[in-house]
mmJSON file of the N, C-alpha and C atoms, coordinates in Angstrom:
{"data_MODEL":{"atom_site":{
"group_PDB":["ATOM","ATOM","ATOM","ATOM","ATOM","ATOM","ATOM","ATOM","ATOM","ATOM","ATOM","ATOM","ATOM","ATOM","ATOM","ATOM","ATOM","ATOM","ATOM","ATOM","ATOM","ATOM","ATOM","ATOM","ATOM","ATOM","ATOM","ATOM","ATOM","ATOM","ATOM","ATOM","ATOM","ATOM","ATOM","ATOM","ATOM","ATOM","ATOM","ATOM","ATOM","ATOM","ATOM","ATOM","ATOM","ATOM","ATOM","ATOM","ATOM","ATOM","ATOM","ATOM","ATOM","ATOM","ATOM","ATOM","ATOM","ATOM","ATOM","ATOM","ATOM","ATOM","ATOM","ATOM","ATOM","ATOM","ATOM","ATOM","ATOM","ATOM","ATOM","ATOM","ATOM","ATOM","ATOM","ATOM","ATOM","ATOM","ATOM","ATOM","ATOM","ATOM","ATOM","ATOM","ATOM","ATOM","ATOM","ATOM","ATOM","ATOM","ATOM","ATOM","ATOM","ATOM","ATOM","ATOM","ATOM","ATOM","ATOM","ATOM","ATOM","ATOM","ATOM","ATOM","ATOM","ATOM","ATOM","ATOM","ATOM","ATOM","ATOM","ATOM","ATOM","ATOM","ATOM","ATOM","ATOM","ATOM","ATOM","ATOM","ATOM","ATOM","ATOM","ATOM","ATOM","ATOM","ATOM","ATOM","ATOM","ATOM","ATOM","ATOM","ATOM","ATOM","ATOM","ATOM","ATOM","ATOM","ATOM","ATOM","ATOM","ATOM","ATOM","ATOM","ATOM","ATOM","ATOM","ATOM","ATOM","ATOM","ATOM","ATOM","ATOM","ATOM","ATOM","ATOM","ATOM","ATOM","ATOM","ATOM","ATOM","ATOM","ATOM","ATOM","ATOM","ATOM","ATOM","ATOM","ATOM","ATOM","ATOM","ATOM","ATOM","ATOM","ATOM","ATOM","ATOM","ATOM","ATOM","ATOM","ATOM","ATOM","ATOM","ATOM","ATOM","ATOM","ATOM","ATOM","ATOM","ATOM","ATOM","ATOM"],
"id":[1,2,3,4,5,6,7,8,9,10,11,12,13,14,15,16,17,18,19,20,21,22,23,24,25,26,27,28,29,30,31,32,33,34,35,36,37,38,39,40,41,42,43,44,45,46,47,48,49,50,51,52,53,54,55,56,57,58,59,60,61,62,63,64,65,66,67,68,69,70,71,72,73,74,75,76,77,78,79,80,81,82,83,84,85,86,87,88,89,90,91,92,93,94,95,96,97,98,99,100,101,102,103,104,105,106,107,108,109,110,111,112,113,114,115,116,117,118,119,120,121,122,123,124,125,126,127,128,129,130,131,132,133,134,135,136,137,138,139,140,141,142,143,144,145,146,147,148,149,150,151,152,153,154,155,156,157,158,159,160,161,162,163,164,165,166,167,168,169,170,171,172,173,174,175,176,177,178,179,180,181,182,183,184,185,186,187,188,189,190,191,192],
"type_symbol":["N","C","C","N","C","C","N","C","C","N","C","C","N","C","C","N","C","C","N","C","C","N","C","C","N","C","C","N","C","C","N","C","C","N","C","C","N","C","C","N","C","C","N","C","C","N","C","C","N","C","C","N","C","C","N","C","C","N","C","C","N","C","C","N","C","C","N","C","C","N","C","C","N","C","C","N","C","C","N","C","C","N","C","C","N","C","C","N","C","C","N","C","C","N","C","C","N","C","C","N","C","C","N","C","C","N","C","C","N","C","C","N","C","C","N","C","C","N","C","C","N","C","C","N","C","C","N","C","C","N","C","C","N","C","C","N","C","C","N","C","C","N","C","C","N","C","C","N","C","C","N","C","C","N","C","C","N","C","C","N","C","C","N","C","C","N","C","C","N","C","C","N","C","C","N","C","C","N","C","C","N","C","C","N","C","C","N","C","C","N","C","C"],
"label_atom_id":["N","CA","C","N","CA","C","N","CA","C","N","CA","C","N","CA","C","N","CA","C","N","CA","C","N","CA","C","N","CA","C","N","CA","C","N","CA","C","N","CA","C","N","CA","C","N","CA","C","N","CA","C","N","CA","C","N","CA","C","N","CA","C","N","CA","C","N","CA","C","N","CA","C","N","CA","C","N","CA","C","N","CA","C","N","CA","C","N","CA","C","N","CA","C","N","CA","C","N","CA","C","N","CA","C","N","CA","C","N","CA","C","N","CA","C","N","CA","C","N","CA","C","N","CA","C","N","CA","C","N","CA","C","N","CA","C","N","CA","C","N","CA","C","N","CA","C","N","CA","C","N","CA","C","N","CA","C","N","CA","C","N","CA","C","N","CA","C","N","CA","C","N","CA","C","N","CA","C","N","CA","C","N","CA","C","N","CA","C","N","CA","C","N","CA","C","N","CA","C","N","CA","C","N","CA","C","N","CA","C","N","CA","C","N","CA","C","N","CA","C","N","CA","C"],
"label_alt_id":[null,null,null,null,null,null,null,null,null,null,null,null,null,null,null,null,null,null,null,null,null,null,null,null,null,null,null,null,null,null,null,null,null,null,null,null,null,null,null,null,null,null,null,null,null,null,null,null,null,null,null,null,null,null,null,null,null,null,null,null,null,null,null,null,null,null,null,null,null,null,null,null,null,null,null,null,null,null,null,null,null,null,null,null,null,null,null,null,null,null,null,null,null,null,null,null,null,null,null,null,null,null,null,null,null,null,null,null,null,null,null,null,null,null,null,null,null,null,null,null,null,null,null,null,null,null,null,null,null,null,null,null,null,null,null,null,null,null,null,null,null,null,null,null,null,null,null,null,null,null,null,null,null,null,null,null,null,null,null,null,null,null,null,null,null,null,null,null,null,null,null,null,null,null,null,null,null,null,null,null,null,null,null,null,null,null,null,null,null,null,null,null],
"label_comp_id":["MET","MET","MET","LEU","LEU","LEU","THR","THR","THR","ILE","ILE","ILE","ASN","ASN","ASN","GLY","GLY","GLY","LYS","LYS","LYS","LYS","LYS","LYS","VAL","VAL","VAL","VAL","VAL","VAL","ALA","ALA","ALA","ASP","ASP","ASP","GLY","GLY","GLY","ILE","ILE","ILE","THR","THR","THR","LEU","LEU","LEU","ASN","ASN","ASN","ASN","ASN","ASN","TYR","TYR","TYR","LEU","LEU","LEU","THR","THR","THR","GLN","GLN","GLN","ALA","ALA","ALA","GLY","GLY","GLY","TYR","TYR","TYR","GLN","GLN","GLN","LYS","LYS","LYS","GLU","GLU","GLU","ARG","ARG","ARG","VAL","VAL","VAL","ALA","ALA","ALA","VAL","VAL","VAL","GLU","GLU","GLU","LEU","LEU","LEU","ASN","ASN","ASN","GLY","GLY","GLY","SER","SER","SER","ILE","ILE","ILE","ILE","ILE","ILE","PRO","PRO","PRO","HIS","HIS","HIS","SER","SER","SER","ALA","ALA","ALA","TYR","TYR","TYR","GLU","GLU","GLU","GLN","GLN","GLN","THR","THR","THR","ARG","ARG","ARG","LEU","LEU","LEU","THR","THR","THR","ASP","ASP","ASP","ASN","ASN","ASN","ASP","ASP","ASP","LYS","LYS","LYS","ILE","ILE","ILE","GLU","GLU","GLU","ILE","ILE","ILE","VAL","VAL","VAL","GLN","GLN","GLN","PHE","PHE","PHE","VAL","VAL","VAL","GLY","GLY","GLY","GLY","GLY","GLY","GLY","GLY","GLY"],
"label_asym_id":["A","A","A","A","A","A","A","A","A","A","A","A","A","A","A","A","A","A","A","A","A","A","A","A","A","A","A","A","A","A","A","A","A","A","A","A","A","A","A","A","A","A","A","A","A","A","A","A","A","A","A","A","A","A","A","A","A","A","A","A","A","A","A","A","A","A","A","A","A","A","A","A","A","A","A","A","A","A","A","A","A","A","A","A","A","A","A","A","A","A","A","A","A","A","A","A","A","A","A","A","A","A","A","A","A","A","A","A","A","A","A","A","A","A","A","A","A","A","A","A","A","A","A","A","A","A","A","A","A","A","A","A","A","A","A","A","A","A","A","A","A","A","A","A","A","A","A","A","A","A","A","A","A","A","A","A","A","A","A","A","A","A","A","A","A","A","A","A","A","A","A","A","A","A","A","A","A","A","A","A","A","A","A","A","A","A","A","A","A","A","A","A"],
"label_entity_id":["1","1","1","1","1","1","1","1","1","1","1","1","1","1","1","1","1","1","1","1","1","1","1","1","1","1","1","1","1","1","1","1","1","1","1","1","1","1","1","1","1","1","1","1","1","1","1","1","1","1","1","1","1","1","1","1","1","1","1","1","1","1","1","1","1","1","1","1","1","1","1","1","1","1","1","1","1","1","1","1","1","1","1","1","1","1","1","1","1","1","1","1","1","1","1","1","1","1","1","1","1","1","1","1","1","1","1","1","1","1","1","1","1","1","1","1","1","1","1","1","1","1","1","1","1","1","1","1","1","1","1","1","1","1","1","1","1","1","1","1","1","1","1","1","1","1","1","1","1","1","1","1","1","1","1","1","1","1","1","1","1","1","1","1","1","1","1","1","1","1","1","1","1","1","1","1","1","1","1","1","1","1","1","1","1","1","1","1","1","1","1","1"],
"label_seq_id":[1,1,1,2,2,2,3,3,3,4,4,4,5,5,5,6,6,6,7,7,7,8,8,8,9,9,9,10,10,10,11,11,11,12,12,12,13,13,13,14,14,14,15,15,15,16,16,16,17,17,17,18,18,18,19,19,19,20,20,20,21,21,21,22,22,22,23,23,23,24,24,24,25,25,25,26,26,26,27,27,27,28,28,28,29,29,29,30,30,30,31,31,31,32,32,32,33,33,33,34,34,34,35,35,35,36,36,36,37,37,37,38,38,38,39,39,39,40,40,40,41,41,41,42,42,42,43,43,43,44,44,44,45,45,45,46,46,46,47,47,47,48,48,48,49,49,49,50,50,50,51,51,51,52,52,52,53,53,53,54,54,54,55,55,55,56,56,56,57,57,57,58,58,58,59,59,59,60,60,60,61,61,61,62,62,62,63,63,63,64,64,64],
"pdbx_PDB_ins_code":[null,null,null,null,null,null,null,null,null,null,null,null,null,null,null,null,null,null,null,null,null,null,null,null,null,null,null,null,null,null,null,null,null,null,null,null,null,null,null,null,null,null,null,null,null,null,null,null,null,null,null,null,null,null,null,null,null,null,null,null,null,null,null,null,null,null,null,null,null,null,null,null,null,null,null,null,null,null,null,null,null,null,null,null,null,null,null,null,null,null,null,null,null,null,null,null,null,null,null,null,null,null,null,null,null,null,null,null,null,null,null,null,null,null,null,null,null,null,null,null,null,null,null,null,null,null,null,null,null,null,null,null,null,null,null,null,null,null,null,null,null,null,null,null,null,null,null,null,null,null,null,null,null,null,null,null,null,null,null,null,null,null,null,null,null,null,null,null,null,null,null,null,null,null,null,null,null,null,null,null,null,null,null,null,null,null,null,null,null,null,null,null],
"Cartn_x":[-13.468,-13.032,-11.681,-11.498,-10.229,-9.629,-8.519,-7.763,-7.391,-7.943,-7.45,-7.217,-5.47,-4.999,-5.085,-5.007,-4.972,-6.268,-7.413,-8.799,-9.431,-10.195,-11.038,-12.063,-12.372,-13.646,-14.135,-15.462,-16.146,-16.575,-15.601,-15.888,-15.212,-15.592,-15.183,-15.888,-15.171,-15.849,-15.999,-15.751,-15.797,-14.538,-14.472,-13.243,-12.568,-11.028,-10.471,-11.119,-11.259,-11.699,-13.204,-14.046,-15.284,-15.082,-14.202,-13.778,-13.496,-12.612,-11.945,-13.09,-14.088,-14.915,-16.07,-16.281,-17.235,-16.986,-15.542,-14.944,-14.608,-14.602,-14.444,-13.185,-12.316,-10.737,-10.826,-9.964,-9.655,-8.475,-8.97,-8.052,-6.492,-6.855,-5.419,-4.609,-5.141,-4.07,-3.971,-4.159,-3.575,-2.757,-1.998,-1.222,-1.832,-1.864,-2.367,-1.502,-1.157,-0.511,-1.362,-1.305,-2.254,-1.32,-1.427,-0.605,0.76,1.396,2.811,3.194,2.282,2.626,1.832,2.515,1.895,0.954,-0.388,-1.086,-1.325,-0.817,-0.896,-2.352,-2.518,-3.959,-4.677,-3.941,-4.567,-5.148,-4.827,-5.159,-6.267,-6.868,-7.543,-8.983,-9.622,-11.004,-10.885,-9.73,-9.571,-9.424,-8.843,-8.344,-9.58,-10.043,-11.108,-10.598,-11.099,-10.805,-11.268,-10.397,-10.877,-10.771,-11.353,-11.205,-9.657,-9.371,-8.077,-7.117,-7.372,-6.356,-6.021,-4.745,-4.058,-3.911,-4.599,-4.23,-3.785,-3.011,-2.584,-2.821,-3.435,-3.969,-3.074,-2.374,-1.864,-2.277,-2.64,-3.14,-2.203,-1.915,-1.016,-1.784,-1.223,-2.012,-0.983,-1.473,-0.511,-0.52,0.168,0.336,1.784,1.857,3.198,3.883],
"Cartn_y":[-0.392,1.065,1.188,2.093,2.155,3.514,3.575,4.782,5.487,6.492,7.096,8.297,8.678,9.925,10.268,9.644,9.978,9.922,9.956,9.96,8.702,8.37,7.244,7.28,6.138,6.131,4.62,4.786,3.405,3.264,2.284,1.754,0.445,-0.26,-1.792,-2.767,-3.564,-4.461,-3.831,-2.562,-2.177,-2.295,-2.064,-2.22,-0.629,-0.913,0.584,1.477,0.759,1.8,2.198,1.746,2.097,3.114,3.063,4.161,5.346,5.296,6.327,7.125,6.419,6.956,7.655,7.023,7.578,8.696,9.03,9.898,11.116,10.907,11.864,12.156,11.078,11.105,10.951,11.562,11.082,10.035,8.734,7.73,7.609,8.243,8.338,9.584,10.11,11.406,11.097,9.719,9.607,8.42,8.235,7.102,6.693,5.22,4.877,3.829,4.01,3.234,2.436,1.193,0.362,-0.544,-0.239,-0.868,-0.901,0.13,0.154,-0.234,-0.497,-0.99,-0.483,0.085,0.893,-0.162,0.313,-0.421,0.152,-0.683,-0.348,-0.298,0.905,1.125,0.194,-0.878,-2.399,-3.084,-2.958,-3.715,-3.088,-1.914,-1.126,-1.824,-2.426,-3.208,-4.396,-5.009,-6.229,-6.12,-4.887,-4.706,-4.358,-5.217,-5.001,-4.508,-3.368,-2.439,-3.251,-3.592,-4.41,-3.542,-3.958,-3.305,-3.235,-2.137,-1.832,-1.351,-1.316,-1.305,0.303,0.717,1.921,2.674,3.581,3.876,5.209,5.521,7.13,7.319,8.369,8.735,10.021,9.976,11.3,11.63,12.924,13.352,14.1,14.055,14.779,15.854,17.216,18.375,19.136,19.519,20.266,21.667,22.442,23.747,24.322,25.541,26.236,27.008],
"Cartn_z":[28.94,28.925,28.304,27.165,26.52,26.839,26.54,26.929,25.573,25.06,23.741,23.941,23.243,23.581,24.93,25.955,27.368,27.957,27.384,27.995,27.559,28.942,29.024,28.025,27.193,26.21,26.307,26.106,26.009,24.501,23.904,22.552,22.323,23.513,23.665,22.386,21.759,20.759,19.326,19.164,17.762,17.109,15.634,14.965,15.25,14.762,14.803,13.577,12.668,11.36,11.611,12.34,12.876,13.923,14.758,15.795,15.179,14.222,13.582,12.601,12.119,11.415,12.375,13.399,14.329,15.08,15.21,15.856,15.001,13.659,12.671,11.914,12.409,11.61,10.131,9.561,8.285,8.32,7.979,8.101,7.302,6.148,5.29,6.076,6.991,7.503,9.209,9.559,10.701,10.945,12.061,12.371,13.703,14.052,15.123,15.918,17.1,18.133,18.877,19.138,19.86,20.902,22.111,22.959,22.773,22.106,22.005,20.538,19.671,18.122,17.292,16.274,15.189,14.386,14.192,13.373,11.96,10.969,9.417,9.08,8.013,7.483,7.075,6.641,5.937,7.225,8.423,9.567,10.096,9.809,10.527,10.737,9.668,9.671,10.355,10.624,11.348,12.694,13.026,14.345,15.403,16.274,17.177,18.699,18.886,20.034,21.55,22.237,23.891,24.976,25.933,27.068,27.58,28.265,28.681,27.517,26.177,25.257,25.547,25.289,25.255,23.565,23.235,21.725,21.754,20.846,20.599,19.232,18.841,17.409,17.124,16.067,15.676,14.332,13.998,12.802,12.124,10.877,9.852,9.547,9.728,9.149,8.178,7.255,6.309,6.503,6.042,6.309,5.561,5.943,5.534,6.003],
"occupancy":[1.0,1.0,1.0,1.0,1.0,1.0,1.0,1.0,1.0,1.0,1.0,1.0,1.0,1.0,1.0,1.0,1.0,1.0,1.0,1.0,1.0,1.0,1.0,1.0,1.0,1.0,1.0,1.0,1.0,1.0,1.0,1.0,1.0,1.0,1.0,1.0,1.0,1.0,1.0,1.0,1.0,1.0,1.0,1.0,1.0,1.0,1.0,1.0,1.0,1.0,1.0,1.0,1.0,1.0,1.0,1.0,1.0,1.0,1.0,1.0,1.0,1.0,1.0,1.0,1.0,1.0,1.0,1.0,1.0,1.0,1.0,1.0,1.0,1.0,1.0,1.0,1.0,1.0,1.0,1.0,1.0,1.0,1.0,1.0,1.0,1.0,1.0,1.0,1.0,1.0,1.0,1.0,1.0,1.0,1.0,1.0,1.0,1.0,1.0,1.0,1.0,1.0,1.0,1.0,1.0,1.0,1.0,1.0,1.0,1.0,1.0,1.0,1.0,1.0,1.0,1.0,1.0,1.0,1.0,1.0,1.0,1.0,1.0,1.0,1.0,1.0,1.0,1.0,1.0,1.0,1.0,1.0,1.0,1.0,1.0,1.0,1.0,1.0,1.0,1.0,1.0,1.0,1.0,1.0,1.0,1.0,1.0,1.0,1.0,1.0,1.0,1.0,1.0,1.0,1.0,1.0,1.0,1.0,1.0,1.0,1.0,1.0,1.0,1.0,1.0,1.0,1.0,1.0,1.0,1.0,1.0,1.0,1.0,1.0,1.0,1.0,1.0,1.0,1.0,1.0,1.0,1.0,1.0,1.0,1.0,1.0,1.0,1.0,1.0,1.0,1.0,1.0],
"B_iso_or_equiv":[0.0,0.0,0.0,0.0,0.0,0.0,0.0,0.0,0.0,0.0,0.0,0.0,0.0,0.0,0.0,0.0,0.0,0.0,0.0,0.0,0.0,0.0,0.0,0.0,0.0,0.0,0.0,0.0,0.0,0.0,0.0,0.0,0.0,0.0,0.0,0.0,0.0,0.0,0.0,0.0,0.0,0.0,0.0,0.0,0.0,0.0,0.0,0.0,0.0,0.0,0.0,0.0,0.0,0.0,0.0,0.0,0.0,0.0,0.0,0.0,0.0,0.0,0.0,0.0,0.0,0.0,0.0,0.0,0.0,0.0,0.0,0.0,0.0,0.0,0.0,0.0,0.0,0.0,0.0,0.0,0.0,0.0,0.0,0.0,0.0,0.0,0.0,0.0,0.0,0.0,0.0,0.0,0.0,0.0,0.0,0.0,0.0,0.0,0.0,0.0,0.0,0.0,0.0,0.0,0.0,0.0,0.0,0.0,0.0,0.0,0.0,0.0,0.0,0.0,0.0,0.0,0.0,0.0,0.0,0.0,0.0,0.0,0.0,0.0,0.0,0.0,0.0,0.0,0.0,0.0,0.0,0.0,0.0,0.0,0.0,0.0,0.0,0.0,0.0,0.0,0.0,0.0,0.0,0.0,0.0,0.0,0.0,0.0,0.0,0.0,0.0,0.0,0.0,0.0,0.0,0.0,0.0,0.0,0.0,0.0,0.0,0.0,0.0,0.0,0.0,0.0,0.0,0.0,0.0,0.0,0.0,0.0,0.0,0.0,0.0,0.0,0.0,0.0,0.0,0.0,0.0,0.0,0.0,0.0,0.0,0.0,0.0,0.0,0.0,0.0,0.0,0.0],
"pdbx_formal_charge":[null,null,null,null,null,null,null,null,null,null,null,null,null,null,null,null,null,null,null,null,null,null,null,null,null,null,null,null,null,null,null,null,null,null,null,null,null,null,null,null,null,null,null,null,null,null,null,null,null,null,null,null,null,null,null,null,null,null,null,null,null,null,null,null,null,null,null,null,null,null,null,null,null,null,null,null,null,null,null,null,null,null,null,null,null,null,null,null,null,null,null,null,null,null,null,null,null,null,null,null,null,null,null,null,null,null,null,null,null,null,null,null,null,null,null,null,null,null,null,null,null,null,null,null,null,null,null,null,null,null,null,null,null,null,null,null,null,null,null,null,null,null,null,null,null,null,null,null,null,null,null,null,null,null,null,null,null,null,null,null,null,null,null,null,null,null,null,null,null,null,null,null,null,null,null,null,null,null,null,null,null,null,null,null,null,null,null,null,null,null,null,null],
"auth_seq_id":[1,1,1,2,2,2,3,3,3,4,4,4,5,5,5,6,6,6,7,7,7,8,8,8,9,9,9,10,10,10,11,11,11,12,12,12,13,13,13,14,14,14,15,15,15,16,16,16,17,17,17,18,18,18,19,19,19,20,20,20,21,21,21,22,22,22,23,23,23,24,24,24,25,25,25,26,26,26,27,27,27,28,28,28,29,29,29,30,30,30,31,31,31,32,32,32,33,33,33,34,34,34,35,35,35,36,36,36,37,37,37,38,38,38,39,39,39,40,40,40,41,41,41,42,42,42,43,43,43,44,44,44,45,45,45,46,46,46,47,47,47,48,48,48,49,49,49,50,50,50,51,51,51,52,52,52,53,53,53,54,54,54,55,55,55,56,56,56,57,57,57,58,58,58,59,59,59,60,60,60,61,61,61,62,62,62,63,63,63,64,64,64],
"auth_comp_id":["MET","MET","MET","LEU","LEU","LEU","THR","THR","THR","ILE","ILE","ILE","ASN","ASN","ASN","GLY","GLY","GLY","LYS","LYS","LYS","LYS","LYS","LYS","VAL","VAL","VAL","VAL","VAL","VAL","ALA","ALA","ALA","ASP","ASP","ASP","GLY","GLY","GLY","ILE","ILE","ILE","THR","THR","THR","LEU","LEU","LEU","ASN","ASN","ASN","ASN","ASN","ASN","TYR","TYR","TYR","LEU","LEU","LEU","THR","THR","THR","GLN","GLN","GLN","ALA","ALA","ALA","GLY","GLY","GLY","TYR","TYR","TYR","GLN","GLN","GLN","LYS","LYS","LYS","GLU","GLU","GLU","ARG","ARG","ARG","VAL","VAL","VAL","ALA","ALA","ALA","VAL","VAL","VAL","GLU","GLU","GLU","LEU","LEU","LEU","ASN","ASN","ASN","GLY","GLY","GLY","SER","SER","SER","ILE","ILE","ILE","ILE","ILE","ILE","PRO","PRO","PRO","HIS","HIS","HIS","SER","SER","SER","ALA","ALA","ALA","TYR","TYR","TYR","GLU","GLU","GLU","GLN","GLN","GLN","THR","THR","THR","ARG","ARG","ARG","LEU","LEU","LEU","THR","THR","THR","ASP","ASP","ASP","ASN","ASN","ASN","ASP","ASP","ASP","LYS","LYS","LYS","ILE","ILE","ILE","GLU","GLU","GLU","ILE","ILE","ILE","VAL","VAL","VAL","GLN","GLN","GLN","PHE","PHE","PHE","VAL","VAL","VAL","GLY","GLY","GLY","GLY","GLY","GLY","GLY","GLY","GLY"],
"auth_asym_id":["A","A","A","A","A","A","A","A","A","A","A","A","A","A","A","A","A","A","A","A","A","A","A","A","A","A","A","A","A","A","A","A","A","A","A","A","A","A","A","A","A","A","A","A","A","A","A","A","A","A","A","A","A","A","A","A","A","A","A","A","A","A","A","A","A","A","A","A","A","A","A","A","A","A","A","A","A","A","A","A","A","A","A","A","A","A","A","A","A","A","A","A","A","A","A","A","A","A","A","A","A","A","A","A","A","A","A","A","A","A","A","A","A","A","A","A","A","A","A","A","A","A","A","A","A","A","A","A","A","A","A","A","A","A","A","A","A","A","A","A","A","A","A","A","A","A","A","A","A","A","A","A","A","A","A","A","A","A","A","A","A","A","A","A","A","A","A","A","A","A","A","A","A","A","A","A","A","A","A","A","A","A","A","A","A","A","A","A","A","A","A","A"],
"auth_atom_id":["N","CA","C","N","CA","C","N","CA","C","N","CA","C","N","CA","C","N","CA","C","N","CA","C","N","CA","C","N","CA","C","N","CA","C","N","CA","C","N","CA","C","N","CA","C","N","CA","C","N","CA","C","N","CA","C","N","CA","C","N","CA","C","N","CA","C","N","CA","C","N","CA","C","N","CA","C","N","CA","C","N","CA","C","N","CA","C","N","CA","C","N","CA","C","N","CA","C","N","CA","C","N","CA","C","N","CA","C","N","CA","C","N","CA","C","N","CA","C","N","CA","C","N","CA","C","N","CA","C","N","CA","C","N","CA","C","N","CA","C","N","CA","C","N","CA","C","N","CA","C","N","CA","C","N","CA","C","N","CA","C","N","CA","C","N","CA","C","N","CA","C","N","CA","C","N","CA","C","N","CA","C","N","CA","C","N","CA","C","N","CA","C","N","CA","C","N","CA","C","N","CA","C","N","CA","C","N","CA","C","N","CA","C","N","CA","C","N","CA","C","N","CA","C"],
"pdbx_PDB_model_num":[1,1,1,1,1,1,1,1,1,1,1,1,1,1,1,1,1,1,1,1,1,1,1,1,1,1,1,1,1,1,1,1,1,1,1,1,1,1,1,1,1,1,1,1,1,1,1,1,1,1,1,1,1,1,1,1,1,1,1,1,1,1,1,1,1,1,1,1,1,1,1,1,1,1,1,1,1,1,1,1,1,1,1,1,1,1,1,1,1,1,1,1,1,1,1,1,1,1,1,1,1,1,1,1,1,1,1,1,1,1,1,1,1,1,1,1,1,1,1,1,1,1,1,1,1,1,1,1,1,1,1,1,1,1,1,1,1,1,1,1,1,1,1,1,1,1,1,1,1,1,1,1,1,1,1,1,1,1,1,1,1,1,1,1,1,1,1,1,1,1,1,1,1,1,1,1,1,1,1,1,1,1,1,1,1,1,1,1,1,1,1,1]
}}}
């Protein structure tokens, strides 16, 4: 089980890219911290989520 933005989630074994797609995030508009490290967009497809990972996802929103 993972912790994503403070909530327990079952997503073990999938890539970060797949999780973001399944959860409906626009990958170009998010920043992801995995276990205290910022993950660059170029590494989303290679980053595999594992049990006990702690992830924070921040979405950028435009506005005026």
